C-alpha positions as CSV (number, residue, x, y, z in Angstrom):
1,M,5.8,-1.4,-16.0
2,E,4.8,1.4,-18.5
3,V,7.3,3.6,-20.1
4,K,7.0,6.7,-22.5
5,K,9.5,7.7,-25.0
6,V,10.8,11.2,-24.1
7,G,13.5,11.4,-26.8
8,P,15.7,9.5,-29.3
9,N,16.7,6.3,-27.4
10,R,15.3,7.8,-24.1
11,Y,12.5,6.5,-22.0
12,Q,10.8,7.5,-18.8
13,T,8.9,5.2,-16.3
14,V,5.4,6.2,-16.0
15,Y,4.4,6.3,-12.4
16,G,0.8,6.3,-11.2
17,R,-2.6,6.9,-13.0
18,Y,-4.7,9.8,-14.1
19,L,-8.3,9.9,-13.2
20,E,-9.4,8.8,-16.6
21,E,-7.2,5.5,-16.2
22,F,-9.1,4.1,-13.3
23,E,-12.1,1.8,-14.0
24,V,-14.6,0.6,-11.5
25,G,-14.0,-3.3,-11.0
26,A,-10.5,-3.2,-12.2
27,I,-8.0,-5.1,-10.0
28,Y,-4.3,-4.2,-9.8
29,E,-2.0,-6.9,-8.5
30,H,1.0,-5.2,-6.8
31,R,4.4,-6.7,-7.5
32,P,6.9,-7.5,-6.3
33,G,6.0,-8.9,-2.9
34,R,7.9,-7.8,0.1
35,T,9.5,-10.1,2.7
36,I,9.6,-8.4,6.2
37,T,12.7,-9.1,8.2
38,S,13.4,-9.0,11.8
39,A,15.6,-5.9,11.3
40,D,12.7,-4.1,9.5
41,N,10.4,-5.0,12.4
42,I,12.8,-3.9,15.2
43,N,14.0,-0.7,13.5
44,F,10.5,0.4,12.7
45,S,9.1,-0.4,16.3
46,L,11.9,1.5,18.0
47,M,12.0,4.3,15.5
48,T,8.2,4.9,16.2
49,M,8.7,4.4,20.0
50,N,6.6,1.2,20.0
51,Q,8.7,-0.8,22.4
52,H,6.2,-3.6,22.8
53,P,8.1,-6.7,23.6
54,M,6.1,-8.7,21.2
55,H,8.1,-6.8,18.5
56,C,11.7,-6.5,19.8
57,D,12.1,-9.2,22.6
58,E,12.4,-12.7,21.3
59,A,12.6,-14.2,24.6
60,F,9.3,-12.6,25.7
61,A,7.6,-13.3,22.4
62,A,8.6,-17.0,22.7
63,K,6.4,-17.3,25.8
64,S,3.4,-15.9,23.9
65,E,0.7,-17.8,22.1
66,F,2.5,-17.3,18.8
67,G,5.9,-18.5,20.2
68,K,7.8,-15.7,18.3
69,P,7.7,-12.0,17.5
70,L,4.9,-10.4,15.7
71,V,5.5,-7.8,13.0
72,N,4.4,-4.3,14.2
73,S,1.0,-3.7,12.6
74,G,2.0,-0.1,11.8
75,L,4.9,-1.5,9.7
76,T,2.6,-3.9,8.0
77,I,0.1,-1.2,7.1
78,A,2.9,1.1,5.8
79,I,4.5,-1.6,3.7
80,V,1.1,-2.7,2.1
81,L,0.1,0.9,1.5
82,G,3.4,1.6,-0.2
83,M,3.0,-1.4,-2.3
84,T,0.0,0.2,-3.9
85,V,1.4,3.6,-4.7
86,N,2.6,3.0,-8.2
87,D,-0.8,1.6,-9.3
88,V,-3.2,3.8,-7.2
89,S,-1.7,7.1,-5.9
90,G,1.5,7.7,-7.7
91,K,0.0,10.9,-9.3
92,A,-2.3,11.6,-6.2
93,I,-2.6,15.2,-5.0
94,A,-3.6,13.8,-1.5
95,N,-4.7,10.8,0.2
96,L,-8.2,11.7,1.6
97,G,-8.7,8.9,4.1
98,M,-8.7,5.2,5.0
99,T,-11.6,3.3,6.5
100,D,-12.5,-0.3,7.2
101,L,-8.9,-1.4,8.2
102,F,-8.9,-4.9,9.2
103,L,-5.8,-6.9,10.5
104,T,-7.0,-10.4,9.9
105,A,-4.1,-12.7,10.5
106,P,-0.7,-12.2,12.3
107,V,2.4,-11.3,10.4
108,F,5.8,-12.7,11.5
109,P,9.2,-11.7,10.4
110,G,10.2,-13.8,7.4
111,D,6.7,-13.5,6.0
112,T,6.4,-12.2,2.4
113,L,3.4,-10.0,1.6
114,Y,1.5,-9.5,-1.7
115,A,-1.4,-7.1,-2.3
116,E,-4.1,-6.2,-4.8
117,T,-6.3,-3.3,-5.1
118,E,-9.8,-3.2,-6.6
119,V,-11.3,0.1,-7.9
120,L,-14.6,0.7,-6.0
121,E,-15.5,4.1,-7.3
122,V,-14.3,6.9,-9.6
123,R,-15.9,10.3,-9.7
124,E,-15.1,13.9,-10.7
125,S,-14.5,16.3,-7.8
126,R,-17.4,18.6,-7.2
127,S,-15.2,21.5,-6.2
128,R,-12.1,20.8,-8.2
129,P,-12.8,20.6,-11.9
130,T,-9.4,19.2,-12.8
131,Q,-9.4,16.4,-10.4
132,G,-11.5,13.5,-9.1
133,I,-11.7,11.0,-6.2
134,V,-10.8,7.4,-6.5
135,K,-12.0,4.9,-3.9
136,V,-10.3,1.5,-3.7
137,L,-10.3,-1.6,-1.6
138,T,-6.8,-3.1,-1.0
139,R,-6.2,-6.7,0.3
140,A,-2.8,-8.3,1.4
141,V,-1.9,-11.9,1.7
142,N,1.1,-13.7,3.0
143,Q,3.2,-16.2,1.1
144,D,0.6,-18.9,1.9
145,G,-2.3,-17.0,0.5
146,V,-3.8,-16.2,3.9
147,Q,-5.3,-12.8,3.9
148,I,-3.5,-10.6,6.6
149,M,-5.2,-7.3,6.0
150,S,-7.7,-5.2,4.0
151,F,-8.6,-1.5,3.9
152,V,-10.6,1.1,1.9
153,R,-8.8,4.2,0.8
154,S,-9.7,7.3,-1.1
155,A,-7.4,9.6,-3.0
156,L,-7.6,12.8,-4.9
157,I,-6.3,12.2,-8.4
158,P,-5.6,14.7,-11.2
159,K,-7.1,14.4,-14.6
160,R,-4.9,14.0,-17.6
161,G,-3.0,17.2,-18.4
162,H,-3.4,18.6,-14.8
163,G,-0.8,16.6,-12.8
164,V,2.3,18.1,-11.1
165,G,4.9,19.1,-13.5
166,E,2.7,19.0,-16.6
């Protein structure tokens, strides 16, 4: 975690990166990991009105090919995306889009997820001279190292000196 001194014996956590701090090919390992609980899964599923019994009915899920509940993929996506914010979009003006989203292995309650993000492209905005676009590839694995997801995302990032509150 990076910090900056803001006064005598006073420090502030630095959150996110400016455009100039991204380098094509850099890989950010997002830590800590996140263990998904049954309560996380049921609450998210019901809160989002996804009442599929594979997420919230253990007796139903026990009869499936998996033999147990699956974590709602919307929750998995949200958690992995959230894990990337401090390194990728903590200073972002806006997320511009996600593409190539692949869910490559099932996720179960009790699984712990880890993620990493590779910087694919960094460029100045053609229409906003104080901002730029960063394109990244995020991959997530479970506690056994099995890749469970990947996606490409683009975000609008300010240049140094042009972030919110500067």
